[in-house]
C-alpha positions in Angstrom: 92.7 60.4 130.2 92.2 60.5 126.4 93.4 63.6 124.5 91.0 65.9 122.6 91.8 65.8 118.9 92.0 69.4 117.7 92.5 71.5 114.6 95.1 74.3 114.9 94.1 77.3 112.8 96.9 79.9 112.2 96.9 83.4 110.7 100.4 84.9 110.4 100.8 88.6 109.8 103.9 90.7 109.3 104.5 91.0 113.1 102.1 88.5 114.6 100.9 84.9 114.7 97.3 84.4 115.8 95.9 80.9 116.4 92.7 79.1 117.5 92.1 75.5 118.5 88.9 73.7 117.5 87.9 70.2 118.6 87.7 67.8 115.6 84.4 66.4 117.0 82.7 69.8 117.0 84.6 72.2 114.8 82.3 75.1 115.4 83.2 76.2 118.9 86.8 77.1 119.6 88.5 75.6 122.6 90.6 78.8 122.8 92.9 81.2 121.0 96.0 83.3 121.4 98.7 85.2 119.6 102.3 86.2 119.5 102.5 89.8 118.6 105.3 92.3 118.3 107.6 89.9 116.4 110.7 91.8 115.4 110.2 94.5 118.1 109.1 93.4 121.6 107.3 90.0 121.2 104.7 88.9 123.7 102.4 85.9 123.9 98.9 85.7 125.2 96.4 82.9 125.1 93.1 81.9 126.6 92.1 78.3 126.6 88.8 77.7 128.4 89.1 79.5 131.8 92.9 79.4 131.7 95.0 82.4 130.6 98.7 82.4 129.6 101.2 85.2 129.0 104.9 85.5 128.2 107.2 88.3 127.1 110.6 88.4 125.4 112.4 91.6 126.1 115.4 90.2 124.1 113.2 89.0 121.2 114.0 91.5 118.5 116.1 89.1 116.5 113.6 86.2 116.7 111.8 85.2 113.5 108.3 83.9 112.8 109.9 80.5 112.5 111.2 80.8 116.1 107.7 81.6 117.3 106.0 78.8 115.3 108.4 76.5 117.2 107.5 78.2 120.5 103.8 77.8 119.8 104.1 74.1 119.0 106.2 73.4 122.0 103.9 75.5 124.2 100.8 73.5 123.0 102.5 70.2 123.9 103.6 71.4 127.3 100.8 73.6 128.5 97.9 71.6 127.0 98.8 68.0 127.4 95.1 67.1 127.1 95.1 68.4 123.5 96.4 66.5 120.4 96.8 68.6 117.3 95.7 66.3 114.5 95.4 68.8 111.7 96.4 72.4 111.0 95.2 75.1 108.7 96.9 78.4 107.7 95.4 81.4 106.1 97.0 82.5 102.8 96.2 86.1 102.0 96.4 85.9 98.2 96.3 82.6 96.3 96.0 84.2 92.9 93.1 83.1 90.6 93.8 79.4 91.3 93.0 79.5 95.0 89.9 81.4 96.0 88.6 78.7 98.4 90.1 76.3 101.0 92.4 73.6 99.6 94.5 70.8 101.0 98.1 71.8 100.7 100.3 69.4 98.7 103.5 69.9 96.7 101.7 71.4 93.7 99.9 73.9 95.8 103.1 74.9 97.6 104.9 75.3 94.3 102.1 77.6 93.0 102.1 79.7 96.2 105.9 80.0 96.0 105.5 81.1 92.4 103.1 83.8 93.5 105.6 85.2 96.0 
């Protein structure tokens, strides 16, 4: 069975990572969404993809970082949704200064400017 090419859209906050999956062929209607929330306290995961729901909790997750949960999310997508192929990803940047007021493709120059803004 062919995989559905998708775009992964991510929005990270101070204690959460929210995501949505959109098919490349029809980027207007999401296939589903989910989040890891409570990062740094009592992290938990919830997602709804079509009619399927998923949930997980980490009572020992206080010392786990955003990076850990990005890895979890990518591994989860590959394992739980084998019919989906993430072919592109987008991430929301809260403040891109005066240079970035609209969506851009991220390259080395954009990353350097965003790092400068930190």
